[in-house]
N, C-alpha and C positions, 0 to 999 in steps of 0.2 A: 486737598480742596479747602477753600475758604468758605466759611458760613457767612452768607450775606444777611440772613434774617432767621429768626426763630419765631414760629407762630403757634399759638394755642390751637387746639382742636376742640370739638364738642366733648371729647373724651378727656377728662383731666389726667388720665394716665398715658396720654399720647402727646408728643410734640412733633411739629413739622419743621424741618430744617431746609431752608432754601440755600443752595450752594452756587458758587461761581463755577461755571463749566457745566458739563453734563456727565451723567453716569452712562455705562454701556447701554446700547440700544435695548429696548424692551422693558417690561416691568419685572421686578425681582421681589418676591415675597417669601418670607421665612417665618414660620409660626413656632419654630423650636430651634434649639441649639443644634440638634441632630440634622435638621433640614439645612441649616446654614453651614455645615461642616465643610462643604466644597467651595464656598464663597468667602474669599478672604475678608471683605468688608463686613459682611453680616456676622461671620464667625468672631471677628474682633469686637463687634458691638455686643454680641451675646456674652463674650468673655468678661465684660464689665460687671456682670451680675445684675440681677433685678430687671433685665430686659426680657420681655415676653414675646415680642415680634418686631420684625424689621421689614419695611417696604421701601423700595426706591425705584425711581425712573426719572427720565429727563433731568431736571435740575433740582429735585427735592428728595428728601428722605424722611420717612416717618418712623419714629421709634416709640414703641409701647413699653411701659414698665409695670412692675407689680404694684398693687395698691400701696404697699409699704415702702416702695422705692422713693428715693429723694432726688428730685430734679436738681437741687443745689449741688449734689455730688455727681449725678449722672451727666448733666449738661456739659461741664468742663471736660469730662472724660470722653464724651461723644465728640466734642470740638477737637480734642487732641487726636482722636482716632481718625477723624476726617482730614485733619491736616497732613496725615501721612499717606493719603490716597493720591 
């Protein structure tokens, strides 16, 4: 999937990614790597490290990171992960 836009949220540890296309129907929320184990996209995002939660539905995905996480490193990795969906 191609990212069309990345938007800040009120939480500095969260970014919203708007994508071309849509995700599978319904909302998908994962608060831990264990919860994400059966979801290939969420599991891939948690495997990047410093990801604390993943939420996606329709045409957007929100990723939360640890306070020490670095968006300069995570953003390209998230983009790469989404390009494989």
